[in-house]
C-alpha positions in Angstrom: 12.8 -53.0 9.0 13.4 -50.0 6.3 11.8 -50.5 2.6 15.4 -50.2 1.3 18.4 -51.6 3.2 20.5 -48.3 2.6 17.8 -46.5 5.1 19.1 -48.9 7.8 20.5 -46.7 10.9 24.2 -47.3 11.0 24.0 -48.5 15.0 22.0 -51.1 14.4 24.8 -52.8 12.1 27.9 -51.0 13.8 26.7 -50.2 17.3 26.2 -47.2 18.9 30.0 -46.0 19.6 30.9 -46.4 15.9 27.7 -44.8 14.5 28.3 -42.0 16.6 32.2 -41.7 15.5 31.1 -41.9 11.6 28.2 -39.4 12.2 30.5 -36.6 14.1 33.2 -36.9 11.4 30.8 -37.2 8.2 27.3 -36.8 9.3 26.4 -40.0 7.9 23.3 -41.8 10.0 22.5 -44.4 7.7 23.9 -47.2 5.5 22.9 -45.6 2.3 24.8 -42.6 3.8 28.2 -44.6 4.7 28.6 -46.7 1.4 27.9 -42.9 -0.1 30.7 -41.8 1.4 33.3 -42.4 -1.2 37.2 -42.4 -0.9 38.6 -39.3 -1.9 41.0 -41.2 -3.6 42.9 -44.6 -4.2 46.2 -45.7 -4.1 48.4 -48.4 -4.2 51.3 -49.6 -2.3 54.0 -47.4 -2.2 52.0 -44.6 -3.7 51.0 -42.5 -1.2 53.0 -39.9 0.7 56.4 -40.4 0.1 58.6 -40.7 3.6 61.4 -38.2 2.1 58.9 -35.7 1.4 57.4 -35.9 4.8 57.6 -32.5 7.4 57.3 -32.3 10.9 53.4 -31.7 12.2 51.9 -32.8 9.0 49.2 -35.4 9.7 50.2 -38.4 7.0 49.0 -41.9 6.1 51.6 -43.9 4.3 52.3 -47.4 3.4 55.3 -49.1 4.1 57.2 -52.2 5.2 59.0 -52.9 8.4 62.8 -53.4 8.1 63.7 -53.8 11.9 62.5 -53.5 15.3 63.8 -53.3 18.7 63.3 -52.2 22.3 65.2 -50.3 24.6 64.8 -48.9 28.4 63.8 -45.4 29.1 66.2 -43.2 30.6 64.0 -40.8 32.7 61.5 -43.3 33.7 60.9 -47.2 34.1 59.5 -48.8 31.5 60.7 -49.9 27.9 60.2 -48.1 24.6 59.3 -50.1 21.1 61.0 -48.8 17.9 60.2 -50.1 14.5 62.0 -48.6 11.6 59.8 -48.5 8.3 60.5 -47.7 4.6 58.4 -47.3 1.6 61.4 -47.5 -0.8 62.3 -44.0 -0.7 63.1 -43.1 2.9 62.8 -44.3 6.5 60.7 -43.2 9.5 60.6 -44.5 13.1 57.2 -45.4 14.7 57.5 -45.0 18.5 55.6 -46.7 21.4 55.8 -46.4 25.1 55.1 -49.4 27.2 53.7 -50.9 24.6 55.6 -54.5 24.1 53.3 -56.2 22.3 54.1 -54.0 19.2 57.3 -55.9 18.5 55.5 -59.0 18.1 53.2 -57.2 15.5 55.5 -55.1 13.6 58.1 -58.0 12.7 60.5 -57.2 10.0 58.7 -57.5 6.5 55.2 -56.7 7.8 53.8 -54.2 5.5 50.6 -51.8 6.4 49.1 -48.4 6.4 50.7 -46.1 8.8 48.9 -42.6 10.0 49.4 -40.0 12.7 51.5 -36.6 13.1 54.9 -36.5 12.2 57.3 -35.7 15.0 61.0 -35.2 15.2 63.6 -36.5 17.8 67.6 -36.1 17.1 67.2 -34.8 13.9 65.2 -38.0 12.7 61.3 -38.3 11.6 59.2 -40.4 14.0 55.9 -41.2 14.3 54.8 -41.5 18.1 52.0 -44.1 18.7 50.5 -44.1 15.1 47.5 -45.7 14.0 47.8 -48.7 11.5 46.8 -51.6 10.0 49.1 -54.4 8.6 48.6 -56.2 5.4 49.1 -59.4 7.2 48.0 -63.4 7.2 46.0 -64.3 10.2 48.4 -64.9 13.0 49.4 -68.6 14.3 47.4 -67.4 17.7 44.4 -67.0 16.1 43.9 -63.2 16.8 43.1 -60.5 14.7 46.4 -58.3 14.2 44.6 -56.3 11.3 43.7 -53.6 13.6 46.9 -52.3 15.0 45.3 -48.9 16.1 46.8 -47.5 19.2 43.1 -46.5 20.6 40.9 -49.5 19.1 37.7 -47.9 19.5 35.7 -49.3 16.4 33.7 -51.8 18.0 32.5 -54.9 16.4 35.5 -54.9 14.2 35.9 -58.4 15.4 33.3 -59.5 13.2 35.1 -58.4 9.7 36.1 -61.3 7.9 39.8 -62.5 8.7 42.4 -62.6 5.6 43.6 -66.2 5.3 45.4 -66.4 1.9 48.9 -67.5 2.0 51.4 -64.3 2.5 52.8 -64.6 -0.9 49.1 -65.0 -2.8 47.8 -61.7 -0.6 51.4 -59.6 -1.3 50.7 -60.3 -5.2 46.7 -59.2 -4.6 47.8 -56.1 -2.7 50.2 -55.0 -5.3 47.4 -55.0 -7.5 44.3 -54.0 -5.4 43.9 -50.5 -5.2 43.5 -49.2 -1.4 40.7 -46.6 -0.9 42.1 -43.7 0.9 38.7 -41.8 3.0 38.8 -38.3 4.3 40.6 -39.0 8.0 40.2 -37.1 11.3 42.8 -37.6 14.1 40.4 -40.2 15.8 38.9 -41.6 12.7 41.6 -42.8 9.9 40.5 -43.9 6.9 41.1 -47.6 7.2 38.5 -47.5 10.8 36.1 -46.0 7.9 37.1 -48.8 5.5 36.7 -51.4 8.1 33.2 -50.0 9.0 32.2 -50.1 5.4 33.6 -53.6 4.9 31.0 -54.7 7.8 28.4 -52.8 6.1 29.1 -54.6 2.7 29.5 -58.0 4.5 25.5 -57.8 5.5 24.1 -55.8 2.7 21.6 -57.8 0.8 20.9 -57.1 -3.0 19.2 -53.4 -3.6 16.5 -52.4 -5.8 17.6 -50.7 -8.8 17.1 -46.9 -9.4 18.0 -47.3 -13.3 15.9 -49.5 -15.8 17.7 -52.4 -16.4 17.8 -51.6 -20.4 19.8 -48.1 -19.6 22.3 -50.3 -17.3 22.6 -52.9 -20.1 23.2 -50.1 -22.7 25.5 -48.1 -20.9 27.5 -51.4 -19.2 26.7 -50.5 -15.7 26.7 -52.6 -12.2 24.1 -53.2 -10.1 23.8 -51.1 -7.4 25.2 -53.7 -4.7 27.9 -54.6 -7.3 28.7 -51.0 -8.1 29.1 -50.2 -4.0 31.2 -53.3 -3.8 33.4 -52.2 -6.9 33.9 -48.8 -5.1 34.5 -49.5 -1.8 36.3 -53.0 -2.0 37.9 -53.0 -5.8 40.0 -56.0 -6.7 41.7 -54.5 -9.5 41.6 -51.1 -11.4 39.1 -52.4 -14.0 36.6 -53.4 -11.4 37.2 -49.7 -9.9 36.6 -48.1 -13.0 33.1 -49.7 -13.9 32.3 -49.4 -10.4 32.9 -45.6 -10.4 31.3 -45.1 -13.5 28.4 -47.0 -12.3 28.1 -44.9 -9.1 28.2 -41.8 -11.2 25.5 -42.4 -13.3 23.3 -43.5 -10.8 24.0 -40.1 -9.0 23.5 -38.1 -12.3 20.5 -40.0 -13.0 18.9 -39.3 -9.8 19.6 -35.4 -10.0 18.8 -35.1 -13.6 15.6 -37.4 -12.8 14.7 -34.6 -10.4 15.6 -31.4 -12.3 13.7 -32.4 -15.4 10.5 -33.5 -13.3 10.8 -30.2 -11.8 10.9 -28.8 -15.1 7.8 -30.3 -16.3 6.0 -29.3 -13.2 6.7 -26.2 -13.7 5.7 -25.6 -17.3 2.3 -27.4 -16.3 1.6 -24.5 -13.7 -0.7 -21.6 -15.1 0.7 -17.8 -15.1 -0.9 -14.7 -16.5 0.2 -13.4 -19.8 2.2 -10.4 -20.5 2.3 -9.8 -24.1 4.4 -7.2 -25.9 2.1 -3.7 -26.1 2.6 -1.8 -29.3 3.5 1.7 -28.5 3.7 0.9 -24.3 6.1 2.0 -22.2 8.6 -0.6 -23.2 8.7 0.7 -26.5 8.6 4.3 -25.1 11.9 3.3 -23.4 13.8 1.7 -26.7 12.9 5.1 -28.5 14.7 7.4 -26.0 17.7 5.0 -25.2 21.0 7.6 -26.1 22.4 3.7 -27.6 21.8 0.7 -29.6 21.2 -2.4 -27.8 23.6 -5.2 -28.3 22.9 -8.3 -30.4 23.2 -10.0 -27.3 20.3 -7.9 -25.6 18.1 -8.0 -28.0 18.1 -12.0 -28.8 17.6 -12.4 -24.9 15.0 -9.5 -25.2 13.1 -11.6 -27.8 13.2 -14.6 -25.8 12.0 -13.2 -22.8 9.1 -11.3 -24.4 7.8 -14.5 -25.9 7.9 -16.3 -22.3 6.3 -13.6 -20.8 3.8 -14.1 -23.4 2.9 -17.6 -22.6 0.6 -19.2 -20.0 3.2 -21.2 -17.8 5.8 -19.0 -15.8 9.3 -18.1 -17.1 11.9 -19.3 -15.4 15.0 -18.3 -16.8 18.9 -17.2 -15.6 20.6 -14.8 -17.3 24.2 -14.9 -16.7 26.6 -12.0 -18.4 30.0 -10.3 -18.2 30.3 -7.7 -15.6 28.8 -4.8 -17.4 27.3 -6.7 -19.8 23.6 -5.0 -19.7 21.6 -7.4 -18.0 20.1 -4.5 -15.6 18.6 -3.0 -18.9 17.3 -6.4 -20.2 15.5 -6.6 -17.1 13.9 -3.2 -17.1 12.7 -4.2 -20.4 11.2 -7.1 -19.4 9.8 -5.4 -16.1 8.2 -2.6 -18.5 6.6 -5.3 -20.7 5.1 -6.7 -17.5 3.8 -3.1 -16.5 2.5 -2.6 -19.9 0.0 -5.1 -19.1 -1.0 -4.1 -15.5 1.5 -6.1 -13.9 3.9 -5.3 -11.1 7.5 -6.1 -11.1 9.9 -6.3 -8.5 13.7 -6.2 -8.2 15.2 -7.5 -5.2 19.0 -7.0 -4.6 21.3 -8.6 -1.6 22.2 -5.4 -0.2 20.7 -1.8 0.4 23.4 0.0 -1.5 22.9 -2.2 -4.5 18.9 -1.9 -4.3 19.4 2.1 -3.9 21.9 1.9 -6.9 19.7 0.0 -9.0 16.8 2.3 -8.5 18.9 5.5 -9.1 20.0 3.4 -12.4 16.6 2.8 -13.5 15.7 6.8 -12.8 18.4 7.2 -15.4 17.2 5.0 -17.9 13.6 5.9 -17.6 13.5 9.4 -17.6 10.5 11.8 -15.8 7.6 10.8 -18.2 8.0 6.8 -17.6 8.9 7.1 -13.7 6.0 9.0 -13.1 3.6 6.6 -14.7 5.6 3.6 -12.9 5.8 5.1 -9.9 8.9 3.2 -8.5 9.4 2.4 -4.5 12.4 1.2 -2.9 11.9 -1.1 0.2 14.6 -1.5 2.4 14.9 -2.2 6.2 16.0 1.1 7.4 13.1 2.9 5.7 11.1 5.2 8.8 8.0 3.5 9.8 5.9 6.5 8.6 7.5 6.1 4.9 7.4 2.4 4.9 3.6 2.4 5.6 3.3 5.4 2.8 5.3 2.8 0.2 3.6 -0.3 1.3 -0.1 1.3 0.4 1.6 2.5 -3.0 2.6 -1.2 -3.9 -0.4 -2.7 -2.4 -3.0 -0.5 -4.5 -1.0 -1.2 -7.5 -0.3 2.2 -7.9 3.2 1.5 -7.8 4.3 -0.7 -11.0 8.2 -1.0 -10.3 9.6 -1.9 -6.7 12.9 -2.3 -5.8 14.2 -3.6 -2.6 16.0 -6.1 -0.2 14.8 -8.4 2.0 12.3 -6.0 3.3 10.1 -7.3 0.3 9.8 -10.7 2.3 8.0 -9.0 5.2 4.5 -9.8 5.5 3.7 -5.7 5.2 4.8 -5.8 1.7 1.6 -7.0 -0.2 1.4 -6.7 -4.0 -1.7 -5.7 -6.2 -0.5 -8.0 -8.9 2.6 -9.5 -9.0 3.7 -10.3 -12.4 7.9 -10.5 -12.6 10.3 -11.3 -10.0 13.8 -10.1 -11.0 16.5 -11.4 -8.8 19.7 -9.6 -8.8 23.0 -11.9 -8.0 20.6 -15.0 -7.3 23.3 -17.1 -5.6 22.9 -14.3 -2.6 19.4 -15.7 -1.9 18.4 -18.6 0.1 15.8 -20.9 -1.5 12.9 -20.3 1.2 13.5 -16.3 0.3 12.8 -16.9 -3.2 9.9 -19.0 -2.8 8.3 -16.8 -0.2 8.3 -13.4 -2.6 7.3 -15.7 -5.6 4.3 -16.6 -3.1 3.1 -12.9 -3.0 2.0 -13.4 -6.5 -2.0 -14.1 -7.0 -0.8 -16.5 -10.1 2.7 -17.9 -10.3 5.0 -15.0 -11.4 7.3 -15.3 -13.9 11.0 -15.0 -12.5 14.1 -13.8 -14.2 17.5 -14.4 -12.1 20.6 -12.4 -12.9 24.3 -13.3 -12.2 27.6 -11.7 -13.2 29.2 -14.6 -12.2 29.1 -16.8 -15.6 28.2 -20.2 -14.8 30.4 -23.2 -16.8 27.7 -25.4 -18.9 28.7 -28.6 -16.7 27.5 -26.9 -13.6 24.7 -25.3 -15.5 23.7 -28.8 -16.4 24.2 -30.0 -13.1 22.7 -27.4 -11.0 20.4 -25.5 -13.0 19.1 -28.2 -15.2 15.4 -27.4 -15.2 16.3 -23.6 -16.1 16.6 -22.1 -19.3 19.5 -19.9 -19.1 20.7 -17.0 -21.6 24.1 -15.7 -21.4 25.5 -12.0 -22.7 29.1 -12.2 -23.8 29.0 -8.2 -25.4 30.1 -5.4 -23.9 27.7 -2.1 -24.3 29.2 0.3 -26.9 31.7 2.8 -25.2 32.9 0.2 -22.9 36.6 -0.3 -22.1 38.5 -3.5 -21.5 40.3 -3.1 -17.7 44.1 -3.3 -18.2 45.1 -5.6 -15.3 48.5 -6.5 -14.0 50.1 -8.4 -11.1 52.2 -6.7 -8.8 54.5 -10.1 -7.5 56.2 -8.8 -4.3 57.8 -11.8 -3.6 60.0 -11.0 -6.9 59.9 -7.4 -6.9 58.9 -5.8 -3.1 59.9 -2.3 -4.4 56.9 -2.6 -7.1 54.6 -1.3 -4.1 56.1 2.1 -4.5 54.6 1.9 -7.9 51.0 1.0 -6.6 50.6 4.0 -4.6 51.8 6.5 -7.2 49.5 4.7 -9.9 46.8 5.3 -7.6 47.4 8.9 -7.2 47.9 9.0 -10.3 44.3 8.4 -11.5 43.0 10.4 -8.6 45.0 13.5 -10.2 42.9 13.0 -13.5 39.7 13.3 -11.9 39.1 9.8 -11.2 38.6 7.6 -8.2 39.9 4.2 -6.7 39.3 1.4 -4.7 41.4 -0.6 -2.6 40.4 -4.2 -1.5 42.0 -6.2 1.2 40.9 -9.3 2.6 40.8 -8.3 6.7 39.5 -5.7 8.4 41.8 -4.7 11.5 45.1 -5.7 12.2 43.7 -8.5 14.8 42.6 -10.2 12.3 45.8 -9.9 10.3 47.5 -10.8 13.3 45.6 -14.2 13.5 46.2 -14.7 9.9 49.6 -14.5 10.6 49.6 -17.0 13.4 47.8 -19.6 10.7 50.4 -18.8 8.4 53.0 -19.5 10.8 51.7 -22.9 12.1 51.4 -23.8 8.4 55.3 -22.7 7.5 57.8 -25.8 7.0 59.7 -26.2 10.0 63.1 -24.9 9.4 61.8 -22.2 6.8 63.9 -19.5 6.8 61.4 -16.7 6.1 58.7 -15.3 8.7 55.1 -15.5 7.3 54.1 -12.4 5.2 52.0 -9.8 7.0 48.5 -9.9 5.6 47.2 -6.7 4.8 43.8 -5.6 6.2 41.7 -2.0 5.8 43.5 -0.6 9.1 46.9 -1.5 7.7 46.1 0.1 4.0 44.3 3.5 5.9 47.4 3.9 7.9 49.8 3.7 4.5 47.6 5.9 2.5 47.7 8.7 5.4 51.6 8.4 6.0 52.7 7.8 2.1 53.7 11.3 0.6 51.8 10.4 -2.8 49.1 9.5 -1.2 48.2 11.4 2.2 46.3 14.2 0.8 44.0 11.9 -0.6 40.3 11.9 0.7 40.0 8.3 1.8 37.1 6.1 3.6 36.8 2.7 4.9 33.7 0.4 3.9 33.5 -3.2 5.6 30.7 -5.3 6.8 31.1 -4.3 10.8 30.2 -0.5 10.0 26.5 -0.2 10.6 24.4 0.2 7.6 23.7 4.1 8.1 27.6 4.3 8.1 27.9 2.1 4.9 25.4 4.4 3.3 26.6 7.4 3.9 30.5 6.1 2.7 28.8 4.9 -0.6 26.9 8.3 -1.2 30.3 10.1 -0.6 31.9 7.9 -3.2 29.2 8.2 -5.5 29.0 12.1 -5.3 32.9 12.7 -5.5 33.5 13.7 -2.1 35.8 10.8 -1.3 38.7 9.4 -3.9 39.7 6.5 -2.5 37.5 3.6 -1.1 39.2 1.0 1.4 37.0 -1.9 1.5 36.7 -5.6 1.9 34.8 -7.6 -0.7 31.4 -5.9 0.1 31.9 -4.4 -3.1 32.2 -7.5 -4.9 28.9 -6.9 -6.9 26.8 -4.2 -7.5 28.7 -1.2 -6.9 28.6 1.0 -10.0 30.5 4.1 -9.9 31.9 4.9 -13.5 34.2 7.7 -12.2 36.3 4.8 -10.6 39.1 3.9 -12.9 41.3 2.1 -10.5 41.1 -1.1 -8.3 44.0 -2.1 -6.4 43.5 -5.9 -4.7 45.9 -6.7 -2.0 46.8 -10.3 -0.7 45.0 -11.1 -4.2 46.1 -15.1 -3.7 43.4 -15.2 -0.7 40.6 -14.4 -3.1 39.4 -16.8 -5.9 38.8 -16.4 -9.5 35.3 -15.3 -9.6 36.1 -12.7 -6.9 39.2 -11.0 -8.6 36.8 -11.1 -11.9 33.9 -9.5 -10.0 36.2 -6.8 -7.8 37.9 -6.0 -11.5 34.2 -5.3 -12.6 34.0 -2.3 -10.3 35.8 -0.3 -12.8 36.2 0.2 -16.6 32.1 0.7 -16.2 32.5 4.4 -17.5 34.5 6.1 -20.9 37.5 6.1 -18.8 40.7 3.5 -19.5 41.1 1.7 -16.2 43.2 -0.7 -14.4 43.3 -3.3 -12.1 46.3 -4.3 -10.1 46.5 -7.6 -8.1 49.0 -7.4 -5.3 50.5 -11.0 -4.2 53.4 -12.5 -2.4 52.6 -15.6 -4.3 55.6 -16.8 -5.5 56.3 -17.5 -9.8 55.5 -21.2 -10.6 53.2 -21.8 -7.9 49.7 -23.1 -8.7 48.2 -19.7 -6.3 50.2 -17.1 -8.7 49.0 -19.5 -11.7 45.6 -18.4 -10.9 46.1 -14.7 -10.3 48.2 -14.6 -13.6 45.1 -16.3 -15.4 42.8 -13.8 -14.1 45.3 -10.7 -15.1 45.5 -12.1 -18.6 42.1 -12.6 -19.6 38.6 -10.7 -18.8 36.7 -13.4 -20.4 34.1 -14.3 -17.7 32.9 -17.4 -18.8 36.6 -18.5 -19.8 37.4 -17.3 -16.0 34.2 -19.4 -15.1 35.8 -22.6 -16.4 38.8 -22.1 -14.8 37.1 -21.4 -11.5 35.4 -24.9 -11.6 38.8 -26.4 -12.3 40.1 -25.1 -9.3 37.0 -25.4 -6.7 36.3 -28.3 -4.6 33.9 -30.4 -5.8 31.6 -30.1 -2.8 31.4 -26.2 -3.5 29.4 -27.0 -6.9 25.8 -27.3 -5.4 26.3 -24.1 -3.0 26.2 -25.3 0.5 25.5 -21.7 1.2 22.2 -21.8 -0.4 20.6 -24.8 1.4 22.5 -24.8 4.5 23.2 -28.3 4.1 25.8 -30.6 3.0 25.0 -30.2 -0.6 28.1 -32.0 -2.0 28.1 -34.3 -5.0 29.4 -37.7 -3.7 31.2 -39.4 -6.9 30.2 -37.1 -9.9 32.3 -34.3 -10.6 31.3 -31.7 -13.0 34.6 -30.9 -14.1 35.3 -34.4 -15.4 32.0 -36.1 -15.8 30.4 -34.1 -18.7 29.7 -36.9 -20.6 28.0 -39.1 -18.0 26.1 -36.3 -17.0 24.5 -35.8 -20.6 23.9 -39.4 -21.0 22.3 -39.5 -17.8 20.1 -36.7 -18.2 19.0 -38.3 -21.5 18.1 -41.3 -20.1 15.8 -39.8 -17.6 14.3 -37.5 -20.0 13.3 -40.6 -21.8 12.0 -42.3 -18.9 10.0 -39.2 -17.7 8.3 -39.1 -21.5 6.9 -42.9 -21.2 4.4 -41.3 -18.5 5.2 -44.6 -16.2 5.1 -44.0 -12.6 8.8 -44.0 -11.3 10.2 -47.0 -9.3 9.6 -46.7 -5.5 13.5 -46.6 -4.9 14.3 -44.0 -7.3 11.2 -41.8 -5.6 13.4 -42.6 -2.2 16.4 -41.5 -3.7 15.2 -38.3 -5.3 13.8 -37.4 -1.8 17.1 -38.1 -0.2 19.2 -35.9 -2.8 16.7 -33.1 -2.7 16.9 -33.2 0.8 20.4 -32.3 0.9 20.5 -30.2 -1.8 17.0 -28.5 -0.9 14.5 -29.3 -3.8 13.7 -25.8 -4.6 17.6 -24.8 -4.7 17.6 -27.9 -7.5 14.8 -26.1 -9.1 16.8 -23.0 -8.6 13.3 -21.4 -8.6 
């Protein structure tokens, strides 16, 4: 028997068939996994999808009452059709069953229940053919359990579930008050099948070992674990639901914060080589030759980093800043402080384009003398073998003190003489194992500085990067001009597309360059997108789906349009070979191209000060952060710049409001909060980082900041006592970090 009942495999409680169905649908394997599958929402009778708002082809779940049941002979073949007319008080819908006469006995007028299926249409009326349903009914006189009115009846062992035997009137009153959990549903696993399985698990669940100290539960008025699960999955009323959800959220936050704080303490206990500031060294030389003053933010962050490089424990800092706020210069100053102390500093970038641009940018800031003293090297996967050996020798011998590269830095052939500082640019583009592999190349624990141009909301920083020190750069360096941003609303102003091409040509005539970004590469992808759009268009809509823009389509228009056909244009996208992409970028940087038509491969890192125009087609296909990042590719020089967000999203829709919000502000921190409010909670921990289901369960960082803060304080107080953590809490931490990845939680 597992040490914790929550670790019991589902098949031991529900049977193999049901366990397999749940695992396929939700990736749950144990009792704890299933009980941590929290309802996506709750409803009361009549509060689900109103029948009058239903459309054909929708997969729906509704609560309704049977008002009429009848049978009729089928015309085309032998047998009978059973039809039940249901209402939710706002509309009517017909349930249809072929050759299933017992449905008439189940679906008597006055019966109420939950009905689920795909909406169809017959002779102008909406219907559900062979829907799954569960009736809110007392035990029938024949003693048979009728609560499972599902068409396929494939959840085994449901007969073990308790039979409701209250009087119908009392039960109806309870239903009116009882929140109805709605779980994520699939075509084969409706919400109530999951609810039935959870009910069976709860009925057999004994008391559970507690994760939170009793004093914490008393102070914050939290339920014990067993009661919290019961209140979340089978609440008797809204009051019980509220305290159950709060208890579950607090516990989840407590586990995460304990893991983060303990990881932070372990990191602080590690030994790192110190690299104090060397007066008159290369860092001071760089500061003397800079043609501009550092911003107040750059100076403040630089002083903090300098102090941390001087301490005996590893720096573990995340530097977030606006696009163009000068993060690279801050990182270079830290790298020079490490180099002044005979250490090596490495900057790893996600793409060869970005790594190459970083090296060129560093060369411009360092000048010839410092360049010669540092002997910077570039390590990428496309280096010829002979050159790769030469570079590897310079790095391994310590002659090179500053190294820039891509994932090729992780190769066994790349060794360092004394790795002191690791700078990770666009840290979210790297997996945990990759960052750890690079850190492991140091003799001691190297200092780590991570950079991101995507500002992180405070609640996310506290939840995901809780063990990191975070610095922010809000100011733009002197000379940078804000980018004028405009929405091109083709739904209302289709003729404005002409002005887009003209405006682009005008920028080129001034000697500038421009970008055009499309969400798709070619017309084949565009056709597939149209097909998807057509399938999701409401039946009866008079307007065909608008064709999506692709790189190929943009290239064709540019070549044919009178305003742009003379421009020098090239494409850039992920299907091109690395060598082709590198050549296109070189041509663009060296002004042999006027316009770059690309996908989001240019989202980060591309730095061309002469570029002054950004056009994003189908802006509704991009998120807030992406639009802000794409806009950041222009406005990087002294020239006034503009960004045009082209969209067919109608005014007044949430999608259009999102695009308008990006156009109306260039404050990345404000947009980060907006982005978080629009994103699914499952994205918060970044599943792409760990490759697993790194989703928060009950906790929402957009809503639960106060709970997270309280849980963090409680976890801190517990760890400060120095007492061993309860075994149940240790198991919960191991389970949590197995999903989100312990190293990713530490973001190290």
